[in-house]
N, C-alpha and C positions, 0 to 999 in steps of 0.2 A: 474275096476270104484271105487270107495269109496261104502260103503252102504247109503242108502238116510238115511238123517236126520228123526227119528223118534219120532214121537209127542204124548203122551198118551190123552188124551180125559175123561174127568171123566161124565159115560153114565148119564141120568136123567138129574137133575134139571139143569147143566152146559155146558148139551152137544148143546143142540140147539143154547146159546147164544156162544157158540165156534165156533161151525161153521159157524153161520150170521160174525163173527169175521174174520175166515179165509177168508169164500168168501168176503168181504169186502176187504182184502187185496188181493184179485186176484187169490184167489189158487183155482180152479175146484174140490168142493165135490163132485161130483155126485154119485162118490165111496161110500161116506157116506151116501148121503141120501138113497142109493138103496142098502144100506149091508145087508140086509137079517140077516141070523146070522153070517154072516163075523165079524171078530175083530179087523185084521188089514188090513189094505182100502192103495189103492195107493194112491197118490196124480200128476195125472199125469203133468209131463211138468216142476215138482220140484223140481224131483229127494226128494221126501220127504213122506213118511207115516204115516198114524194114526191109534193110538191103543185107543182101547173104552175097557173102565176096569175101576170098581170101586175105587169111590177115594181112600180110601186104599193103595188100587192095583198101583194105579197111581204114589203114595210117593213109594210104595214097589220098580217099575221099574226102575225109574230114581234114588233109588239112588241106585240101581246096577250097572246103568249103560246100563240096555237092553234098554231104551229108554233115548232120549239123553234130552227131555224137557218132561214138559206136564203140565197141567190145571187141577188146584187141591181148592177148598174152603179151605180159610183161616182158619177155622171151625178143618176142618181135621190135617191139618198141625200142629195149637196150638195142638189136642191132640194127634194125633201119636208124637211130637218133633225131627220131623226130620232134618239130617244135611242137609240142601240145601240150594241153593242159589236162592232168588226169585230175579227173574228180572225184572219183571213188576206188580204192581196192576192194573186191566186188568178194572176194577172198577165194574160188571156185579154181579150180584149171593146175591145180598147186603142184608143183614139178620144181626142180631147181636145172640148172647149171652146173655142173660139176667139171676138173680135172681128172682124168682116167687113163689108167696105161695096162700095160701088161701085167698079170699079178706075182705081187713081189719086187717087181721092177724099182730102181733105185732110182727115181725122174730127177731130183734135185743134189744126187753126187756128181761129181767128177765139175768138169768145166765143158765148154765150146757150147757152140749154138743146137738148143733143138727144135725137133720139127713137130710141128703140130699139127693134125687134121679136123675141118672142121666144118661146117655147116652156119658157124657165125666169124667170120673171121674178124668184124668189128669189134663184139664182143671178148674176144680171145686174146685181141691184139691190147686191146685196154687193162684186162686180167694181168698180163705180162708186165707191160708198163707200169701201170703200179706197183709193180715188184721190182722194177728195174732189171728186168730181165727180158734181150734180145734172144728172139725167137723167130723160126722160119712159119709162117702159114700156108700149109695147103687149103685151100676149098674145094669141097666134096659134096656131095650134093645127094648119092645117095647112103647106103649104111657105110657111117664113116668109122663102126667099129671094127671094118676089116684092115685098116691101113694097120695101126701098129701089127695086126698080126702078117701082114704082107711086106711088111719091114719097110713100107712108105713111111711112118712118122714114129715119134716116139711116147707119143700121147694125143690124147684128142681130147675136146671140149666139145661137153655135148649135152642137149636135156634127157635129164635124167628122174625117172617117175618110180619105179621098183627095186630098179636096181636088176632085173631081171634079165635082158639082153647083152648088158654087160657080164654079168657071174657068167651064163655060157656061151659066153665069148673067149673067159678067159681072161678077163678085164675085171679090174678094180678101180672105186673113188680111190684119188691121191689126197683130193680138195675143194673141196664146196667151194663154188667161183659166187654164185648168184641164186638166194629164191625168188619163183616167179610164178604168178599167178592172174589170171583176167583182171584187166584195168576198165574202166569208164574212161572215157576220151574225150573230149569237145573241142572245136572248130572256136577261137578266139574270137573271133568278130559274128559266132551265131552267138557267143555265150553273153555279146554287147548288147546284139540286137533281139535277141531274145531271151533275154536273163530270169523274165519272171519264170518263162516254162521250164525251162532246163532246170532253175532253182525248185522249182513244184517238184519235178524229176527226182531231181538229185536226194530231196528229202525224203521222200518215198520211197527212194534205192535205201537210205541210209536205214531208214526206220524201219526198215522191212528186215535187213541183214544183220541189225545192231539185235532184234528181240528177240 
């Protein structure tokens, strides 16, 4: 028998919504709810396995073909610039990339190279290159909001959901960079070899989210 169709899910923020989607499609996700420390979980009666991984690893696993499909945020896809085929915009996990500065800071005034702090240097670079602006980018792993407050950067590019964290730290959005949501991605070789299975799954997903 062929190996099970393997789908990588992003742990954390998107996991709950993705499991809810699978259950809405009629899949038994009991093993996912009772996972404990297990990371590869069977979906009974569906010849399918679910793999739980960090967002960047979902892309790696799908890219290398060890998982056939994956659910990951567009933010991670944009940053990693993976050569993957996006099958469906799933519509959940909505947020945006935004450029933010200290409130009332005149970011676009004057001359000179601005410094931008971000966890997403590739997204940041592409955004400012598109504007024809030279910027210095400082990669930050933790709370990027600190950078302008400490005088390290003129602004930040980060994921914004509600804007509460920005507001509480005296920052404000200057410009939206890109809208983000969860995407269903596929390995291109898997799409050729398992076309019937994958297309049937995609149709179920599209019918469900468009219902």
